[in-house]
N, C-alpha and C positions, 0 to 999 in steps of 0.2 A: 504493499500499500503506499503510496506516494505521500511525502511530507508537504504540508504548506509552509509558507513563510510564518514567521513568529506573529501569532495572533494574541498570545499571552506571555507575559515574562515569567516563564516556568522556573521554579527552584525546588526540585522534587527531593525530599528528604525521606519519605516512607520508602522509596525505591532503594535506599542504601541499607536498608534493614536486610537480614538473610532472606534468602529466596523462599523458604517454607512459609514466609509471612503472606504470600500472594502468588498468583499465577500470571505470568506475563501473557497478555492477550489484546489482540488489536481488535477494534470494533469490526463488525461485519457490514459492508456496504449494503445500501438499499437502492431501489431502482430510480426513484424520482422524487428527491426530497424538496419540500418546499417550506418556506418559513412562515410559521404562525406568528411568533413575536420574539423580539429581543428586548431585555430589560436594560434600557440604555443607562439608567442610573447605577445599576449594579456592575455593568461593564465598565463604567468610569472608576468605580471603586476598585475594581480588579486590576486597573492600569490597561484596560483594553479599548478599542474604539468600536463603537457600536456601528459605525458605518463599514468598518471592516468585517464585522460578524454578519452583516446583513448582505455582504457582497457574495457572489456564487462561490468564492473560496471558503468564505466563512460558513456559510450554510453547509458546504460540503463537510467541513470539520464538526459542525454541531450535529450532523446526521450521523457521523461516523464513516463518512466515505473517504476522508482524508485525515491523516494524523498531523495535528498542529506541530510545528518545529518546536522541539524541546520537551515535547510530551513523552511520557514512558508508561504507555497503557498497560493496565493490569487490572485483575479481578482479586478482591481481597479475601483472605481466608478468615472464617470465624464459625462458631457454633452458636447454640442457643437453646433456651427453654421457650417452646412455642405453646401457649395456653397451658403451661406447667410441665408439659413432657420435653424432656431433653433429647436434642438432636446433635450429635458430636460433629457433624460437618454440615454447614450450610454454605455461607460464602456468597459472593456476588454472582447470582445466577443470571442476572438481566442487567448488570451495571458494570461499567469500566471506568476505573479512575484514570483520568489523562495526566494529571500531575498536580503541583501545588504552585500557587502564586502568592507573593506578598503584596498585599494591595497598597493603596496610596494612603491608607491609615496605619500602615505598619503591621497589620494582622495577617497571618498566614492562613490560606483557605485552600481546600480541595476543589477541584473541578472534575465532575464526574458526569458521565453519559449513562442515562437510565433508558433501557429498552434498546440497546445497541447491539443485541446479538447474543448468541450462547457463549458460555465460558466453561471452563473445566468443572464448574460448581452448579450448572444448570439442572442437573439431575433430570435430564431428558426433557427439560422444558425448552421453549423457543428462543428465550431471551428477549423477548419483544414486549413492547407496551402498546395498549390501544390508546386512542385519543383521550377517551374520557379520563382515565386516571391521571394522564399528563396534564390536561387543563384543570382537573381538581388540585393537583399539587401545586401548579402554579398560582392559582387564585388563592388557596389556603395558606401556602407558605409565605406569600408576599403579604397577605392580610395580617398573619401573625406577626411579621416583622414590624408591620406599620402600628401594631398593637403594642409594640415593646416587648415581645415575648422572644426569648432566645430560640432560634430556629435556624434550620438550613434555608437557603434561598433558591430561587429559580432564575437563571440566567437566560434561558431560551427554550423555545418548544418548536419542533418541526415535525411536519407529517413526513411519512416515508414513501408513499405512493404504493404501499403493499398492505395486504390484509393481515390481520392477526385473527386466530381462532380460538374463541373461548366458547362460551354457550352459544353464542351467535358470532357471525363474521363481522369484523369491525375495523375501521382504518388504523393503521398503525402510526406510531409517533415516537419521537425521542425527546427526552427531557434533559436539559443540562443543569445538574444541581450543584449548588455551591454549599460547602460545609466547613465549620471550623476543622473538622476532620471526620473520617469515618470509622474511628475506633469506637468499639462498643463494649458493653459487658461480655457479649458473646465473642469477641476477639480474645478476650483473657480466657474464656472457658474453652476455646479451641486448643490452647496450649496446656491448660490445666488437665483436660481429659487424656492428653497424650503423656502426661507427667514430664512435660518439657519445661523444666525449671529455669533454664538459660532463656527460652522464649518468653516466659513470663516476666522475668527480671528485665530483659531487653525492652519489652514492650512497656513496662512501667516506667523504665528510665526514659524511654522516647515520649510517653504521654506526660511525664512530669516536665520534661524540657519544653514540650510544645504548649501545654495548656496550663501548667502550674509552675512555671520557672521559679517562683519565690520559695518553692518547697526544696529545691535542690541542695541547699545548705542547712536545712533543719536536722536535728538529731535523728529523728525516724521518719525519713521521707516517705516510705511506702504507707506507714500508718496515716501520716498527714494527707497522702494522696487520697486514701480511702475515705478519710474524714471530709475532705474537700468535694469529692464526687458526690458524697451523701448529701452534703449541704446544697451543692448546685441542683441535684435532682430534686430535693424538697421544695426548694424556691421555684423550680421550674413548674412542678405539678400545682403548687399553689396558684401560680399565674394561669395555669389552665382552668383551674376551678373559678377563678374570679372572672373569666369570660365565658364560662359555659362550654368549654371545649372538651370533647371526648375523643382521645387518640384512637381507640378502636383495637389497636394490636400492640400492647405494651409488652411484647416478648423481650427477653434479654438481649437479642440481636437488634432490637429496636431502641436500645437504651444507650444514649451517646455518653461517652466518657466526658465530652467537652460541655455537657449540660444543655444541649440544644434539643429542640423538638425535631425528630428525624422519622421519615417513612410515613408519609401521608397516604395511607391505603384508605380502609373504611372509616375515616375520620368524620366527625360531624360536630355541629354546635347545637346546643339546646335551643329549642323554641320554648314551649312551656317548660317551666322548671320542674324537674323530676329527679331526684339524686339516683334512682334506680335505673335511669335510662340507658338503654343500649341500642345503638344503631347497627353495628356490624353483623353482617349475615353470617359470619363464621364464628361469632362469640355466642354460642348456643346456651351457655349456663351464666352468662353476665358477669364472667370474670373480670372484664375490663369496663364495667359500668361505670358511669360518671363518678359517683362517690367512692367507688373502689380503688380510684386511681392512686391515691397517697399510699395505701397498704401495699398495692402492687409494686410502686416505685421503690418502697423500702424493701420488699421481698427481692426485688432486682439488685439493690445494693448489697443484701446479704449474699446473693449469689456471687457478686464480685469479690466480697469478703473472703469467700471459700477459695477463690483461686489464688488470693494473695497471702493466704496464711503461711506458706512455707517461707516467705520473705519478710514477713511483718516483724518476727523476732526469732532469734536462734532457740529461744525457750518456748515450747508447744503452749504452756499455760499462759504465758505472758502475750503470745500472739493471739491466742483464743480471746483474752480478756480485751485486748486492743481492738480486735474486730467486733467483739460484741458491743463495746462502747461506741464505735463508730456507726454500727447499724442502729443502736438505740437512740443515738443523738439525731437521727433523721427526724423523729417525731417532733422534737423540740423546734428544729429548723422549720419545718413545715408549718407547725402551729403559729409561729411567730409571724412568718411571711403571710400566711392566709389570714390571721386576725387583723395584721396591720393593713393588709388589702381591703379587707371588709370594712374596716374604719373609714378609710379613704373613700371607698364607694358610699358610704353613708354620710360623708361630710364631716368626719370627725378628725380633728387635727391633733387631738390628745388622747391619751389612753386611760380609761377607768376599767375596773374589775368586771363590771357587768356588761361590757360592750359586746362580748361574744354572745351572750345570751340574748341581747337586743337584736343582733344580726340574725341569729338562729330562729328567733321568733318571727321575722319577716320571712325567712326562707320556708319555715313550716307553713306559714299562711300562703305563700306563693305555691308550693306543692299542693296543698289542699284545694286550691282554686285555679290551678292550671294557669297561673299568670306567666306572661312571657318574660323570660329571665332578663334579656338585654333592655327591652322596653321599661320593665319596671325600674330598673336601677337608673336608666336614663332620665326617666321622668320624676325621679325623686328630687333632681335639681330644682325642678319648679315647684315642689311641694315643700320647700323648707319654710314656706309661708302657707297657712291653710287655704289660701285661694287656689293652689294648685292640687289639692287633694283629688278632686273629682277626675283629673287627667290620669292620675294613678289608679284610682279605685275602679275605673271602667275596665281595667285589665284583669280584674278578679270576678270569678263567678259570683261571689258574694262580696259586693263593694264594702259592706261594713267590715269585713275582716281587715281591710287596710285602714280604715278609720280608727279602729280600736288601737292598732299598732302606731299609727302615725302621731296620736297624741303623747304616747310614751316616748316616741323618738324625738319630738320637738322639746319635751321637757329635758332631754339629754342635750339637745343643742344649746339650750340656755346656758350650759356649764362650759361651752366653747368660746374662745376669744374672737373669732373671725367675725366680720360683717357679713351680713347676708349675701351681698354681692360677691364678696371674696369667696364665700363657702360655695355658692352655686358655680362659680367659674372652676373652683377646684374639682368639684364633682363631675362636671362636664369633661374635665381633662382625663378622667380615669374611667368613666363610663361611656363606651363607645355608643354612637347612634347606629354604626353599620357593622355587621359581622357578616361573614359569608354564609348566608342563609343556604340551608340544604336545597331547597325547592329552587332557589335562583341558580345554583350551581348546576343542577340537573337540567333546567332550562337551557342554560348556556351550553352544555354538553350535547343536548338533543339538537340544538340548532346547529352545532358544528357537524355533527354525525349525519344528520338527515339531509342537510342542504348546503354544508360548507360555509355557513354563516357564522362569523366570529363577532359580529357586533355586540351580542349580549356578553360575551366573554370579555371583550374589550372595555365594556361599560363597567362590568364588575370589577375588574382590575383597576380601573381609573378611580371609582368611587372608594374602594377599599384602601387606596393609598392615604386617604385622609378620613380614618374612621371615627374620629372624635369631632369632626366639624359637622355643622348642619349644612346639608346640601339639598335645598328644596327641590331642585329639578330632579333628584333622585330619591325622593321620599318614598317611592314604591319599593325600593330596594331595602328600606328599614323595616318594612312591614312583615309580621309573621305570615305564614301560609294561610290562605283562605282554605275553607272546607273543599277537600278533594285535592288540594296542593300539597299535603303533608307528605314529607319523605320518611317512611318508616324504617327503611333499610338502606344501608350503604355497602359497597362491595369492594373487595380486594381486587387489584388489578392483575394479579398473577393468574 
């Protein structure tokens, strides 16, 4: 496969690790690639030029038809617990890491093609992606970034001109994903199950140097690394809950060491608040339901701790104690981040002991009355004075349920130092007006698949770039689904 001229300023460090960490693999060319979209702002952050990526040469590289100069394409090795069952070898079955770039902000990031053809880890799969999951990941990952939630990003999407065969025949596509790295809990599990202690130590050293460089000189760097990963995971999941996000497949191979949201498969956002809500068609027992996500994230951290035990301490008892302390510390980190986030959503700038009970009382009423999660919190900004109560109460099946709570809330607000206008502005800055509504994503996908129309997709991406701004011309995108529009299940793209 021919190389293009330099499109990215590659500086590849993972490729310098031993070859058992990955399999060298070039993308498989496609017949007639066509560009759907390039993320120009992200391209600039990576030190690339959007106009070069939209050129025929650039599109060829984004489709996998040409390898950009400086790239070292490879599929990464990892294992993982999938819905609680351990699989000793997974790996990138439909994704190829092109290489790494250090962006204009000084941060190192991976550039990866998803849907770029089979690899040694494909397990008889075709290595391809359909257009629907590619558009979903573009919309949701970029929306998450705009919401301020650590996440992988999407640089580009292209169609392949070739079909992919799932339950039905669908147009194929390739997505260019950008991540702080693609090291997962499952990457450590891959070496642990092989009893490859050198591999675990090399991977840990690499992850510390890349993601936690401040830990290199501490007394027990591997213990500190485990504690830092636990803290990042706890804070990440707290942020998910605060915007109503459900990941859908929180397997250990989808748990990033860098603390980013990764792998947008059957993900979804809550409409009506329901802590037991599950959208994923493959989550038959609700393992990854909305409210279960903190516990699952802690469980994933425990699996990481197991892999690190041999290098945490030369004394087995001390290693076990350190691992247990790190895993147990997750709950405190999560609680602190979650309660702080709820306070801000309620317009509270100070902390009092009963604040969590106040927030939980609202959430309970929302669940009992099928109140829309996003709109309820957004409209609270207008209810800091009683004249705004009706706007919130109409979201509840029993409007009186909100009125009872609102009186208690406003009594709490009297103990806050902010002026009303300042409080309202602070609330609007943390409670989005727009999220990637499931039914709107499905409508955008349907338009693209059925008629090649990308207008709804482009509109979604554009509006979700500013989720906290009132955008009157896009008010319909802020609305929950009407009767008959509800999305009850979301699907994995494999």
